[in-house]
C-alpha positions in Angstrom: 0.0 0.0 0.0 1.3 3.4 -1.0 1.1 6.3 1.5 0.9 10.1 1.0 3.7 10.5 3.5 7.4 9.8 3.3 9.1 8.4 6.4 12.9 8.6 7.0 14.9 7.2 9.9 17.0 10.1 11.2 18.5 8.5 14.3 18.7 5.8 16.9 19.2 6.3 20.7 20.9 3.5 22.6 21.2 3.9 26.3 18.6 1.5 27.7 19.4 -2.2 28.2 15.9 -3.6 28.3 12.5 -3.2 26.6 11.2 0.4 26.2 7.9 0.9 28.1 7.2 4.6 27.5 8.4 7.6 25.5 6.9 11.1 26.0 7.6 14.4 24.4 8.3 17.6 26.4 5.9 20.5 26.0 8.2 22.3 23.4 8.9 18.9 21.7 12.7 19.4 21.7 13.2 16.6 24.3 11.9 13.2 25.0 11.8 11.2 28.2 12.0 7.4 28.0 11.5 4.6 30.6 12.5 1.0 30.4 12.4 -2.3 32.3 16.1 -1.8 33.1 14.9 0.5 36.0 16.2 3.6 34.3 14.6 6.8 32.9 16.6 8.7 30.2 16.3 12.3 29.0 17.2 13.0 25.4 17.4 15.9 22.9 15.3 14.6 20.0 16.8 17.0 17.5 20.5 16.5 18.2 20.1 12.9 19.5 22.0 13.8 22.6 21.7 11.8 25.8 21.3 14.4 28.6 20.7 12.6 31.8 19.7 9.3 33.4 17.6 8.7 36.5 18.2 5.3 38.2 19.0 3.4 41.4 15.5 3.8 42.8 13.2 1.3 41.0 14.1 -2.4 41.5 11.4 -4.2 39.5 11.1 -2.3 36.2 9.5 1.0 35.2 6.1 0.7 33.5 5.2 4.3 32.9 6.2 7.9 33.4 4.4 11.3 33.4 6.1 14.6 32.7 5.1 18.1 33.9 4.6 20.8 31.3 7.4 22.9 32.6 9.7 19.9 32.3 11.1 20.4 35.8 9.5 17.3 37.4 8.2 13.8 36.4 6.6 10.8 38.0 7.8 7.2 37.5 5.9 4.0 38.4 6.5 0.3 38.0 6.2 -3.0 39.8 7.4 -1.4 43.1 5.0 -0.3 45.8 5.6 3.4 45.2 5.2 6.2 42.7 8.2 8.5 42.7 8.3 12.3 41.9 11.7 13.3 40.4 13.4 16.6 39.9 14.9 16.6 36.4 17.8 18.9 37.2 19.1 17.5 40.5 18.1 13.8 40.0 16.6 13.9 43.5 13.3 12.3 44.7 11.0 15.1 45.7 8.0 13.0 46.8 6.8 9.4 47.1 3.3 8.0 47.2 2.7 4.6 48.7 0.2 2.7 46.4 0.8 -0.8 47.8 0.6 -2.4 44.4 2.3 -2.4 41.0 1.2 0.4 38.6 0.5 -0.2 35.0 -0.3 3.3 33.8 0.0 6.8 35.4 -1.3 10.1 34.1 -1.2 13.7 35.3 -4.3 15.9 35.1 -4.2 18.9 32.8 -3.8 21.3 35.7 -1.0 19.1 37.1 -2.7 18.8 40.5 -3.9 15.2 40.5 -2.2 11.9 39.8 -4.1 9.1 38.1 -2.9 5.5 38.7 -4.2 2.2 37.5 -4.1 -0.8 39.9 -6.5 -3.5 41.2 -8.7 -3.1 38.1 -9.4 0.5 39.1 -8.1 4.0 38.4 -7.1 5.8 41.6 -6.8 9.6 41.9 -4.2 11.0 44.3 -3.5 14.6 45.5 0.3 14.4 45.5 0.6 18.0 46.9 -1.1 17.0 50.2 1.3 17.3 53.1 -0.6 15.0 55.5 0.9 11.5 55.2 -2.4 9.6 55.4 -4.2 11.9 53.0 -1.4 11.8 50.5 -1.2 8.0 50.4 -5.0 7.5 50.2 -6.8 8.1 46.9 -9.3 11.0 46.7 -11.5 9.0 44.3 -11.6 5.6 42.7 -13.1 4.5 39.4 -13.6 0.8 40.1 -16.3 -0.2 37.5 -13.8 -2.3 35.5 -14.2 -6.1 36.0 -10.6 -6.9 34.8 -7.1 -5.4 34.4 -7.0 -1.8 33.1 -4.5 -1.8 30.2 -4.5 1.9 29.3 -6.3 5.2 30.0 -6.2 8.8 28.9 -6.9 11.9 31.0 -8.4 14.7 28.9 -9.4 18.2 30.1 -12.6 17.0 31.7 -12.8 13.3 30.7 -11.1 10.1 31.6 -11.0 7.2 29.1 -10.2 3.8 30.6 -9.6 0.6 28.6 -10.0 -2.8 30.2 -9.4 -6.5 29.4 -13.2 -7.0 30.1 -13.9 -5.6 26.6 -15.4 -2.3 27.9 -14.2 1.2 27.2 -15.4 3.6 29.9 -15.6 7.4 29.7 -16.0 9.5 32.9 -17.1 13.1 32.3 -15.9 14.9 35.4 -17.5 18.2 34.5 -21.0 16.9 33.7 -20.9 13.9 36.1 -21.7 11.5 33.3 -20.5 7.9 32.7 -20.5 6.2 29.3 -19.3 2.7 28.3 -18.8 1.0 25.0 -18.6 -2.7 24.4 -15.7 -3.4 21.9 -16.4 -7.2 21.8 -12.8 -7.9 22.6 -10.1 -7.0 25.2 -8.7 -3.5 24.7 -4.9 -3.0 24.7 -4.5 0.7 24.1 -6.4 3.8 23.0 -5.9 7.2 21.3 -8.3 10.1 20.6 -8.5 12.5 17.7 -7.7 16.2 17.9 -11.3 17.2 18.0 -12.1 14.7 20.8 -15.1 13.3 18.9 -13.6 10.0 17.9 -11.3 7.5 19.4 -9.2 4.5 18.2 -8.8 1.3 20.2 -6.4 -1.6 19.7 -8.0 -4.9 20.4 -6.6 -8.3 21.3 -8.4 -9.9 18.4 -5.9 -8.2 16.0 -8.2 -5.4 15.0 -8.2 -1.6 15.4 -11.5 0.2 15.6 -12.4 3.8 15.0 -15.4 4.8 17.0 -17.6 7.9 17.2 -17.8 8.9 20.8 -21.3 10.3 20.9 -23.1 7.4 19.2 -20.7 4.6 19.8 -20.8 3.7 16.1 -17.8 1.8 14.7 -16.7 3.9 11.7 -13.5 2.1 10.9 -12.1 -1.4 11.1 -8.4 -2.1 10.5 -6.6 -5.4 10.4 -3.0 -6.4 9.9 -1.1 -7.7 12.9 -1.8 -11.4 13.6 -0.2 -11.8 17.1 -2.4 -11.3 20.2 0.2 -12.0 22.8 2.3 -8.9 22.3 1.0 -5.8 24.1 1.3 -3.0 21.5 0.0 0.6 21.5 -1.4 2.7 18.7 -1.1 6.4 18.0 -2.8 8.8 15.6 -0.6 11.2 13.7 -0.8 15.0 14.0 -3.3 15.4 11.1 -5.4 12.3 12.1 -4.7 10.8 8.7 -2.9 7.7 9.8 -2.8 5.1 12.6 0.6 3.9 13.7 0.7 0.5 15.5 3.5 -1.5 17.1 4.0 -5.1 16.0 5.7 -8.2 17.3 7.4 -8.4 13.9 10.4 -6.1 13.1 8.2 -3.3 11.8 5.6 -0.7 12.4 2.2 -1.0 10.8 0.7 2.2 9.3 -3.0 2.4 8.4 -4.6 5.1 6.3 -7.8 6.2 8.1 -9.8 6.1 4.9 -8.2 3.7 2.5 -7.3 1.0 5.0 -10.8 0.9 6.4 -12.4 -2.5 5.5 -15.9 -1.4 6.3 -17.9 -0.6 3.1 -14.6 -0.5 1.2 -15.5 -1.5 -2.3 -11.9 -1.3 -3.5 -10.8 -3.7 -0.9 -13.5 -6.3 -1.7 -13.0 -6.1 -5.5 -9.4 -7.1 -5.2 -10.0 -10.2 -3.0 -8.7 -13.4 -4.4 -10.1 -16.6 -2.9 -6.9 -18.6 -2.3 -6.0 -20.8 0.5 -4.1 -19.2 3.4 -4.2 -15.8 1.7 -3.6 -12.8 3.9 -6.4 -10.7 2.4 -5.5 -7.6 4.5 -1.9 -7.3 3.4 -2.7 -4.6 0.9 -4.6 -2.4 3.4 -1.7 -1.3 5.4 2.0 -0.2 5.1 4.9 -2.0 6.8 7.8 0.1 8.0 10.8 -2.0 8.8 12.5 -1.2 12.1 14.7 -4.2 12.7 13.3 -5.2 16.1 9.9 -6.0 17.6 8.4 -2.6 18.7 6.7 -2.2 22.1 5.8 1.5 22.4 5.6 4.5 19.9 4.6 8.1 20.1 4.0 11.0 17.7 4.4 14.7 18.6 0.9 16.2 18.4 1.5 19.9 18.5 1.4 21.7 15.2 3.7 24.8 14.7 1.6 27.9 13.8 2.9 30.1 11.0 3.3 33.1 13.2 4.9 31.2 16.1 8.4 31.8 17.4 11.0 29.9 15.4 13.2 27.7 17.7 16.8 28.4 16.7 18.1 25.1 18.0 15.4 23.1 16.1 16.0 24.8 12.7 19.8 25.0 13.0 20.5 21.7 11.3 18.3 22.7 8.4 19.7 26.2 8.0 23.3 24.8 8.0 22.4 22.6 5.0 21.9 25.6 2.8 24.6 27.9 4.3 28.1 28.2 2.8 31.2 30.4 3.5 34.2 31.5 1.5 34.3 30.4 -2.2 31.1 30.5 -4.0 29.5 27.1 -4.3 26.8 25.7 -6.4 23.4 27.1 -5.3 21.2 24.6 -3.5 17.5 25.3 -3.6 15.9 25.0 -0.2 13.1 22.5 0.2 9.9 23.7 1.7 9.2 20.2 3.1 12.3 20.5 5.4 10.8 23.5 7.2 7.1 22.5 7.1 7.7 19.0 8.5 10.4 19.7 11.1 7.9 19.0 13.9 6.5 15.8 12.5 8.5 13.1 14.4 7.7 9.5 15.2 9.6 7.8 18.0 9.4 4.1 18.8 11.1 1.8 21.3 12.0 -1.8 20.6 12.4 -4.7 23.0 16.2 -4.3 23.1 16.1 -0.8 24.5 16.7 1.2 21.3 14.7 4.3 20.5 14.2 4.9 16.7 13.6 8.5 15.6 11.7 8.9 12.3 10.8 12.0 10.3 7.4 12.3 8.6 7.2 14.3 5.4 3.6 14.8 4.3 3.1 15.2 0.5 
């Protein structure tokens, strides 16, 4: 399948020694923070591929998730230990510790950075980590315990919390309106991502399918198939323009689905090209395979678009400007490429099972 986007590998970061569990962008998207099962968190410059700092010697049983503050000064880390730790990014010191008495699968910060959301015991617990009283700090303010099985992923939006569970149900808690909605996905849910307008969401299911669902009606608008392994926990991400779905795979590749052309629901082009042969993978032409070299576990895409009138980050554009700059003797003129400047922010980062982070650049046509 051909895509209307060109993807180039621009770098590989190698500091972790075990599977990458989480990669998050800083608010200005010049840095990324990564966690791994090697009990270490690393800070990187995503533009220069420089390893800046490592945070270690605290977790003993692996790190499952991290959550970064918008000012980049602090972050939370959680894993199979009994605690969630609050780190200072500059001094490498532990500023706070919350006793949760269980292993944590996913952690998230509220948009106002006042509450910490943790998943444990088939529930999402909300903590006020700024509380000074020991008992109040280590006891949750509220618990969302409607799930009947393990919570695999959840998203905290401005006023809503989306939770995915192995019990096949996606639940949405509207904190502002006091409403609760649930959707039966007919299969266990591994991960979720929402569109920019918050009206649709994508879920990755254990039956090797990805579904695009309208939030208000619960109608399944898109069905995407490609990966055939249901034992590998893999996350999905929508790109900046909500045109493509990126999915991790147990194979040495990333799967890319076109929101429109890869949809197998009412896709006449897809059904016309079907050939009834034995053991034929009929979905192989509905997605694009991007070779990485190792099985991928987690990927992320920077979601913030750069406005035309925004401040130009000198560090970010320095590498591009140097390509067209020359000194001394006159050299052959090189025409600048608009795509270099228009797509500087469109980055895809993915972590493999060996601890490597692959940085890819997306060039939209």
